[in-house]
VEXDREN-2710 file (C-alpha; in Angstrom, 1 decimal):
% VEXDREN-2710
k/r/px/py/pz
1/MET/0.2/-0.4/0.1
2/LEU/1.8/3.7/-1.2
3/VAL/0.9/5.8/1.8
4/LEU/1.3/9.6/1.0
5/ILE/3.9/11.5/2.9
6/LYS/2.6/14.5/3.8
7/GLU/6.1/17.3/3.2
8/VAL/6.8/20.0/1.7
9/ASN/10.1/21.3/0.7
10/ILE/10.6/25.4/1.7
11/ILE/13.5/27.0/-0.2
12/GLY/14.6/30.2/1.6
13/ALA/13.4/31.7/5.1
14/GLY/13.4/35.1/4.4
15/LEU/10.0/35.8/4.7
16/ALA/7.6/34.3/2.4
17/GLY/8.7/31.1/3.5
18/CYS/8.6/31.1/7.3
19/GLU/5.3/31.9/7.4
20/ALA/4.2/30.0/4.2
21/ALA/6.3/27.2/7.2
22/TYR/4.0/28.0/10.3
23/GLN/1.6/28.0/7.8
24/LEU/1.8/24.2/6.7
25/THR/2.7/22.5/10.0
26/LYS/-0.9/24.1/11.2
27/ARG/-2.3/21.9/9.3
28/ASN/-0.1/19.3/10.8
29/ILE/2.3/19.1/7.3
30/LYS/5.6/18.4/8.2
31/VAL/8.4/21.2/6.7
32/ASN/11.8/21.1/5.2
33/LEU/13.2/24.8/5.6
34/TYR/16.8/25.2/3.5
35/GLU/18.1/28.5/4.0
36/SER/21.7/28.9/3.2
37/LYS/22.1/32.1/5.1
38/ARG/24.4/30.0/8.3
39/ILE/26.1/29.1/5.6
40/ARG/27.3/32.1/2.9
41/LYS/25.6/35.8/3.2
42/ASN/24.4/37.4/0.3
43/GLU/25.3/41.2/0.4
44/VAL/22.6/41.7/2.4
45/GLN/22.7/40.3/4.9
46/ASN/24.0/40.5/8.4
47/SER/22.1/38.0/11.2
48/ASP/21.7/34.4/11.3
49/PHE/18.0/35.2/12.9
50/PHE/15.4/34.0/9.7
51/ALA/12.6/36.3/8.3
52/GLU/15.2/39.4/8.2
53/LEU/14.6/42.9/7.3
54/VAL/17.5/43.6/5.3
55/CYS/16.1/47.3/4.6
56/SER/15.3/49.9/7.0
57/ASN/11.9/51.0/6.0
58/SER/9.7/50.1/8.8
59/LEU/6.9/47.1/7.8
60/ARG/5.1/50.4/6.6
61/SER/1.3/52.1/8.4
62/ASN/-0.7/50.6/10.9
63/ASP/-3.5/52.5/9.4
64/ILE/-6.5/50.0/7.8
65/LYS/-7.7/52.8/5.4
66/ASN/-3.7/52.9/4.2
67/ALA/-3.7/49.7/1.2
68/ALA/-0.5/48.2/3.4
69/GLY/-2.1/48.6/7.0
70/LEU/-5.8/46.9/5.9
71/MET/-3.0/44.0/4.4
72/LYS/-1.5/43.6/8.0
73/GLU/-5.3/44.4/10.1
74/GLU/-6.8/40.7/7.4
75/LEU/-3.3/38.8/8.2
76/ARG/-3.9/38.8/11.9
77/LYS/-7.3/37.9/11.0
78/LEU/-5.9/34.7/9.4
79/ASP/-3.1/33.5/11.9
80/SER/-0.2/35.4/10.5
81/LEU/2.7/34.6/12.7
82/LEU/4.5/37.2/10.8
83/ILE/2.9/39.9/11.7
84/ARG/1.6/38.6/15.5
85/VAL/5.4/38.0/16.1
86/ALA/5.6/42.2/14.5
87/ASP/3.0/43.7/17.3
88/GLN/4.5/41.8/19.9
89/TYR/8.0/43.5/19.1
90/GLN/6.4/46.9/18.0
91/VAL/8.6/50.5/19.1
92/PRO/6.9/53.8/17.8
93/ALA/6.6/55.1/14.6
94/GLY/3.6/56.9/14.8
95/SER/0.9/54.8/12.7
96/ALA/3.6/53.2/11.6
97/LEU/4.6/49.2/12.4
98/ALA/8.4/49.2/13.2
99/VAL/9.9/46.8/15.2
100/ASP/13.5/46.2/16.2
101/ARG/14.9/44.0/13.9
102/GLU/16.7/41.7/16.0
103/LEU/14.7/40.9/18.5
104/PHE/11.3/40.2/15.5
105/SER/13.9/37.6/13.7
106/LYS/14.9/36.2/17.3
107/LYS/11.7/35.4/17.5
108/VAL/10.5/33.9/14.6
109/SER/13.8/31.9/14.1
110/GLU/12.9/30.6/18.3
111/ILE/9.0/29.8/17.4
112/LEU/10.2/27.7/13.6
113/ALA/13.7/26.0/15.3
114/SER/10.6/24.5/18.0
115/ASN/8.7/23.1/15.6
116/PRO/8.9/19.5/16.0
117/LEU/6.7/19.5/12.3
118/VAL/9.9/22.1/10.9
119/THR/13.3/20.2/9.8
120/ILE/15.9/23.3/8.5
121/ILE/18.7/22.7/7.4
122/ASP/21.2/25.1/6.5
123/LYS/22.1/24.4/2.9
124/GLU/22.7/26.5/-0.1
125/VAL/19.6/24.7/-2.9
126/GLU/21.1/24.5/-6.4
127/GLU/18.5/22.1/-8.0
128/ILE/14.5/22.1/-7.8
129/MET/13.0/19.4/-5.7
130/GLU/10.7/17.3/-7.5
131/ASN/8.5/16.9/-4.5
132/PRO/6.2/20.0/-3.2
133/THR/8.2/22.5/-3.3
134/ILE/7.4/26.5/-1.9
135/ILE/10.5/27.9/-4.0
136/ALA/11.0/30.9/-1.3
137/SER/14.2/32.1/-2.0
138/GLY/14.0/35.3/-2.0
139/PRO/14.8/39.1/-3.8
140/LEU/18.8/37.7/-4.4
141/THR/18.6/34.2/-5.2
142/THR/22.3/32.4/-6.1
143/LYS/22.6/32.4/-9.7
144/LYS/22.8/28.5/-9.7
145/LEU/19.3/28.7/-8.6
146/SER/18.1/31.4/-10.4
147/GLU/19.3/29.9/-13.6
148/LYS/17.1/26.6/-12.4
149/ILE/14.1/28.4/-11.7
150/LYS/14.8/30.1/-15.3
151/ASN/14.9/26.7/-16.8
152/LEU/11.4/25.5/-15.3
153/ILE/8.9/28.4/-15.9
154/GLY/9.8/29.2/-19.4
155/ASN/11.2/32.8/-19.9
156/ASP/13.8/35.6/-17.9
157/PHE/13.2/37.1/-14.9
158/LEU/12.9/40.5/-14.6
159/TYR/14.3/42.4/-11.7
160/PHE/15.3/45.8/-10.3
161/TYR/17.9/47.5/-7.9
162/ASP/16.7/48.1/-4.5
163/ALA/18.6/50.9/-1.8
164/ILE/18.5/50.6/1.8
165/ALA/19.1/53.5/4.1
166/PRO/22.1/54.4/6.6
167/ILE/21.5/54.0/10.1
168/VAL/23.4/55.9/12.8
169/ASP/24.3/55.2/16.9
170/PHE/21.4/57.9/18.0
171/ASN/24.1/58.6/20.7
172/SER/26.6/60.6/17.8
173/ILE/23.2/62.9/16.8
174/ASP/23.2/66.3/18.1
175/MET/19.5/67.0/19.9
176/ASN/20.7/70.2/20.3
177/LYS/19.8/70.9/16.6
178/ALA/17.3/68.2/16.1
179/TYR/14.3/66.8/17.5
180/PHE/11.6/64.8/18.6
181/LYS/8.0/65.0/16.5
182/SER/6.2/63.4/14.7
183/ARG/4.0/65.2/11.5
184/TYR/1.2/67.3/12.5
185/ASP/1.8/65.7/16.2
186/LYS/0.6/62.3/15.1
187/GLY/1.8/59.0/18.0
188/ASN/4.2/60.2/20.2
189/ALA/6.4/62.5/19.3
190/ASP/8.3/59.3/17.3
191/TYR/11.0/60.4/15.3
192/ILE/13.8/62.9/15.2
193/ASN/13.6/65.9/12.7
194/CYS/16.5/67.9/11.9
195/PRO/15.9/71.2/10.4
196/MET/17.7/72.6/7.0
197/THR/17.3/76.4/6.2
198/LYS/17.7/77.3/3.3
199/GLU/20.8/78.3/2.5
200/GLU/21.5/74.9/4.6
201/TYR/19.6/73.5/1.7
202/ASP/21.2/74.6/-0.4
203/LEU/24.8/73.7/-0.1
204/TRP/23.8/70.6/0.5
205/TYR/21.6/69.7/-2.1
206/ASN/24.3/70.7/-4.9
207/GLU/27.0/68.4/-3.0
208/VAL/24.2/65.4/-3.6
209/ILE/23.7/65.8/-7.2
210/ASN/27.2/65.8/-7.2
211/ALA/28.1/62.7/-5.4
212/GLN/29.8/59.7/-6.1
213/THR/27.9/57.0/-6.5
214/ALA/29.3/53.4/-6.7
215/LYS/29.4/51.6/-9.5
216/ILE/26.9/49.2/-11.2
217/LYS/28.1/46.2/-12.9
218/ASP/25.5/44.8/-14.0
219/PHE/24.1/46.1/-17.5
220/GLU/20.3/48.9/-17.5
221/LEU/20.1/50.1/-14.5
222/LYS/16.1/49.5/-13.6
223/VAL/14.4/50.8/-9.6
224/PHE/12.2/50.3/-8.6
225/GLU/10.2/53.3/-7.1
226/GLY/8.9/52.8/-4.2
227/CYS/13.7/52.3/-3.6
228/MET/14.7/55.9/-5.2
229/PRO/17.4/55.9/-3.7
230/PHE/17.4/59.3/-2.5
231/GLU/20.5/61.3/-5.1
232/GLU/18.0/60.3/-7.9
233/MET/14.7/62.3/-6.5
234/ALA/17.5/65.5/-6.5
235/LYS/18.9/64.1/-9.2
236/ARG/14.5/64.7/-10.9
237/GLY/14.7/68.6/-9.8
238/TYR/15.0/71.0/-6.9
239/GLN/12.2/69.9/-4.7
240/THR/11.5/66.9/-5.2
241/LEU/12.9/65.8/-1.6
242/LEU/10.9/68.7/-0.5
243/TYR/7.8/67.1/-0.9
244/GLY/9.4/63.4/-0.3
245/PRO/11.1/62.9/2.1
246/MET/12.1/65.9/4.0
247/LYS/8.9/67.5/2.9
248/PRO/9.0/70.1/6.2
249/VAL/5.7/71.0/7.0
250/GLY/3.6/68.9/9.6
251/LEU/7.2/69.6/11.6
252/GLU/8.0/73.0/12.6
253/LYS/9.5/72.5/16.3
254/ASN/7.1/74.1/19.0
255/ASN/6.4/77.5/18.3
256/GLU/8.6/78.4/15.3
257/LYS/9.2/78.9/12.0
258/ARG/8.6/76.4/9.8
259/PRO/12.4/74.8/8.7
260/TYR/13.0/74.7/4.8
261/ALA/14.0/70.4/4.3
262/VAL/13.6/68.0/7.5
263/VAL/15.7/64.5/7.0
264/GLN/13.8/62.5/9.6
265/LEU/15.1/59.3/11.3
266/ARG/13.3/56.6/13.1
267/GLN/14.2/54.2/15.8
268/ASP/15.8/51.1/14.5
269/ASN/15.7/48.9/17.9
270/LEU/14.1/48.9/21.2
271/ARG/16.8/50.1/23.0
272/LYS/16.3/53.5/21.1
273/SER/20.5/53.4/20.3
274/MET/20.3/53.0/16.7
275/TYR/18.0/55.4/14.3
276/ASN/17.8/55.0/10.8
277/ILE/17.3/58.7/7.7
278/VAL/13.9/57.8/6.4
279/GLY/13.7/58.4/2.7
280/PHE/16.9/57.7/2.2
281/GLN/17.9/54.6/0.7
282/THR/21.3/55.0/-1.4
283/HIS/23.4/53.7/-3.6
284/LEU/26.4/56.5/-2.7
285/THR/29.9/55.4/-2.2
286/PHE/30.7/54.9/1.7
287/SER/33.0/58.2/2.1
288/GLU/31.0/60.8/-0.2
289/GLN/27.5/59.0/2.6
290/LYS/28.8/60.3/5.3
291/ARG/30.8/63.5/3.9
292/ILE/26.5/63.9/2.4
293/ILE/25.0/63.1/5.8
294/ARG/27.7/64.9/7.5
295/MET/26.4/67.9/6.5
296/ILE/23.5/67.5/7.9
297/PRO/22.5/69.8/10.5
298/GLY/22.6/68.1/13.9
299/LEU/24.4/64.6/11.8
300/GLU/28.0/66.7/12.5
301/SER/29.5/63.3/14.1
302/ALA/27.0/61.5/13.1
303/GLU/28.5/57.6/14.1
304/ILE/26.9/55.4/10.4
305/ILE/26.3/52.1/12.1
306/ARG/24.6/50.7/8.6
307/TYR/26.3/52.2/5.2
308/GLY/22.9/52.7/2.9
309/ILE/24.1/50.0/-0.2
310/MET/22.5/48.8/-3.9
311/HIS/21.9/45.5/-4.7
312/ARG/20.0/43.6/-7.5
313/ASN/16.5/42.1/-6.9
314/THR/15.5/39.1/-8.9
315/PHE/11.7/38.2/-9.4
316/ILE/10.3/36.3/-11.4
317/ASN/7.5/37.3/-14.8
318/ALA/4.4/36.1/-12.1
319/PRO/1.6/36.6/-15.0
320/SER/3.7/34.3/-17.5
321/ALA/4.5/31.9/-14.6
322/ILE/2.5/31.5/-11.6
323/ASN/-1.3/32.0/-10.7
324/SER/-3.2/33.5/-8.2
325/PHE/-2.4/30.8/-5.7
326/TYR/1.1/31.2/-6.0
327/GLN/1.8/28.7/-7.7
328/SER/3.4/27.3/-10.6
329/LYS/1.8/26.9/-14.3
330/THR/3.8/24.7/-15.4
331/ARG/4.5/22.2/-12.4
332/ASP/0.9/21.9/-9.8
333/ASP/3.3/21.0/-6.3
334/LEU/5.3/23.8/-7.0
335/PHE/4.7/26.9/-5.5
336/ILE/6.3/30.6/-5.9
337/ALA/5.7/33.4/-2.7
338/GLY/8.0/36.4/-1.5
339/GLN/9.3/39.0/-3.5
340/ILE/10.7/36.0/-6.0
341/SER/7.5/36.0/-7.4
342/GLY/6.5/39.4/-8.1
343/VAL/5.3/40.9/-4.2
344/GLU/7.2/44.2/-4.0
345/GLY/7.8/45.1/-0.1
346/TYR/7.4/43.1/4.0
347/ILE/4.0/42.7/4.3
348/GLU/3.6/41.9/0.9
349/SER/6.0/38.7/0.9
350/ILE/4.2/38.2/4.4
351/ALA/0.9/37.5/2.8
352/SER/2.1/35.6/-1.0
353/GLY/4.1/33.3/2.0
354/LEU/0.9/32.7/3.8
355/VAL/-1.9/31.5/0.5
356/ALA/1.5/29.7/-0.5
357/GLY/1.6/28.0/2.3
358/ILE/-2.4/27.4/2.6
359/ASN/-2.7/26.5/-0.8
360/MET/0.0/24.4/-0.9
361/ALA/-2.1/22.7/2.1
362/ARG/-5.3/22.6/0.9
363/LEU/-3.5/20.2/-2.9
364/ILE/-1.3/17.6/-1.0
365/ASN/-4.7/17.0/1.2
366/ASN/-6.3/16.7/-2.5
367/GLU/-8.7/20.0/-1.6
368/THR/-9.4/22.3/-4.4
369/LEU/-7.1/25.7/-3.6
370/ILE/-8.8/29.1/-2.8
371/GLU/-8.5/32.6/-3.5
372/PHE/-8.4/34.9/-1.7
373/PRO/-11.2/37.6/-2.5
374/LEU/-10.7/39.8/-4.7
375/GLU/-11.8/42.8/-3.0
376/SER/-8.9/42.5/0.0
377/ALA/-5.5/44.0/0.1
378/ILE/-3.9/40.3/-0.6
379/GLY/-6.7/39.1/-2.6
380/SER/-6.4/41.8/-5.0
381/GLN/-2.1/41.5/-4.5
382/ALA/-3.0/37.7/-5.8
383/TYR/-5.1/38.8/-8.7
384/TYR/-2.4/41.5/-10.0
385/ILE/0.3/39.9/-10.6
386/ALA/-1.6/36.6/-12.1
387/ASN/-3.4/38.9/-14.3
388/SER/-1.4/41.5/-15.7
389/PRO/0.4/42.7/-18.7
390/ALA/3.1/40.4/-18.4
391/SER/4.9/42.9/-21.6
392/GLU/4.1/45.9/-18.7
393/PHE/5.2/43.9/-15.5
394/GLN/6.3/45.3/-12.7
395/PRO/6.7/44.7/-8.9
396/MET/3.5/47.1/-7.0
397/ASN/3.1/47.5/-3.0
398/THR/0.0/47.1/-2.0
399/ASN/-2.8/50.0/-2.9
400/PHE/-5.9/51.2/-2.8
401/GLY/-6.2/51.1/-7.4
402/ILE/-5.5/47.3/-7.6
403/PHE/-8.7/47.1/-5.7
404/PRO/-11.6/45.8/-7.5
405/ASP/-13.9/49.2/-8.2
406/LEU/-17.1/50.3/-6.2
407/LEU/-19.7/49.0/-8.1
408/PHE/-22.3/52.1/-6.6
409/LYS/-22.5/55.6/-6.3
410/HIS/-20.4/57.0/-3.4
411/ASN/-18.7/60.0/-1.9
412/LYS/-15.4/60.2/-3.1
413/SER/-14.0/61.2/0.5
414/GLN/-15.0/58.1/2.0
415/ARG/-13.9/55.6/-0.7
416/LYS/-11.2/54.5/1.9
417/GLU/-13.4/53.7/4.3
418/LEU/-15.2/52.0/1.8
419/TYR/-12.7/49.9/0.3
420/VAL/-11.4/48.6/4.2
421/LYS/-15.3/47.9/5.0
422/ARG/-15.9/45.4/2.5
423/ALA/-12.4/44.3/1.5
424/LEU/-12.1/43.0/5.9
425/ASP/-16.3/42.3/5.3
426/SER/-15.1/40.1/2.5
427/ILE/-12.3/38.0/5.1
428/ASP/-14.7/37.4/7.4
429/THR/-16.7/35.6/5.1
430/PHE/-14.0/34.0/4.1
431/ILE/-13.2/33.1/6.8
432/ASN/-16.1/31.0/7.7
433/ASN/-16.8/29.4/4.6
434/ASN/-12.9/27.5/4.9
435/SER/-13.2/25.9/7.7
436/ILE/-9.4/25.0/7.2
437/LEU/-8.3/28.5/7.5
438/ASN/-10.0/28.2/11.1
439/THR/-7.3/25.3/11.7
END
C-alpha cells in the first residue's frame, strides 16, 4: 500500500518562507526549511536569524485606511505568525508598524526551530526538488538556483535595483539641533528631526547631485520607484526631496518658523540606540555617504552603524509563470512566494507566503485550492501578479488602485473607508466559508 507523506520543502527562510512554514505546520504538514545564510550570506544579510528585515523601512502603516495597514489587519485575522511577532516587538514610529529587527527575527527563528514539524537544513539549494516545494528564495536568489528557475518557467527573469538607507548611532546625534516630533504631532513624537534652512539645503543639495555613486557592475539599471535612492530623487529636480522624504510640513518645532527642509530619523530597535534615516536609501559610495550625512544639521558627528547599499532584486515575470494561488503554471506541486514571485514589500511577501502555504496544504490534502477575495488586499495582490500584462509587469506594493472598483455611487471622500469595510467583510466571510482557515 502506497503511503503518502505529507511533507513540503521550502527554499528560503525569509518572510514568505517562514510564514508558509507556519501555515503548513498548523495543518500538520512537515516542512523541510532550507536556508543558506548560516553558510554564506549575501550582500545585504547580517544576521543568522530567519525573516531578517534588511531594509531600514518599517512594515509601513498600521492605519487600515492605508492599503498596507489593511493587509496587515487581514493577516491578523488569518493568524499570520509574522504579523503576530511584529506586533509583539513593535517600536514607536507614529502610525507605522516598525519593529526591533533583531528581536523580531530571533523570535520567528526560535518559534520555527522549536516546532517538531520543522526540519531546518543549512544548505544552499542548487536544484529544485521533485516533491512538493515552495520557492521563497528572495530577491537575491543565488545564480545556480536562478538558472534552474529560469529553465523551469521558460522565460527570463525581470529585475530591478533596490537600495537601503543608512543607520546611525543615537548617541552621535546632536539633540541641541535635532528634536523629537511626529508630523502634525500624530503619535508620540517618535521621529528625530534635523531641520535645514534654505541656505543649508542649497549647499547640501548641490553636493548630493554631484556626489559619487557606487558603480553598478550589471547591465541596464532599473530602479523600483518605492526604493528610489535619494540622490536619484534629487537629480529629478530641486524640489523633489522637499515634497518627498524631506518635506517640512507639520514638523515645526514648538511655535517656531517652519524649516525649509527636514531630515527625519526613525527608531530602529527597542533600545533606542539606532535610528535609520527615513527615505535615504542610497547607492552613494561609503565615503560620500559619510560626507553628505555629516552635512545635515545635527548629524555633523554621526556615527554610521550601517551604510546604505544598492543591490539587485530578482523576480519572475509572474503573470506568465504563476497563478493567483502562487502556484507554478507548469508544475502543480511547485509554488513561488515572496519577492521573487513578483510582489514588492515586506507585508506583501508575508501575504504571499500565507496564501502559498495554505494552498499547498490544500493541494497535499487533495482539496480544491482557494482564491482569496478579490476585494481584499491579499486577494487583489494575488490577482494583480497573476493577471497583469506580462509584457508590462512590474512589482507593486499593495494599494487601493489595484482593488476592484466600487460598483455604486459614493462620496469620493469616503472611498477608502468603503474599500476597507468591503475588504474586511470579504475576509470574514471567506474565513467562515473555509474551515481549513480556522485550523
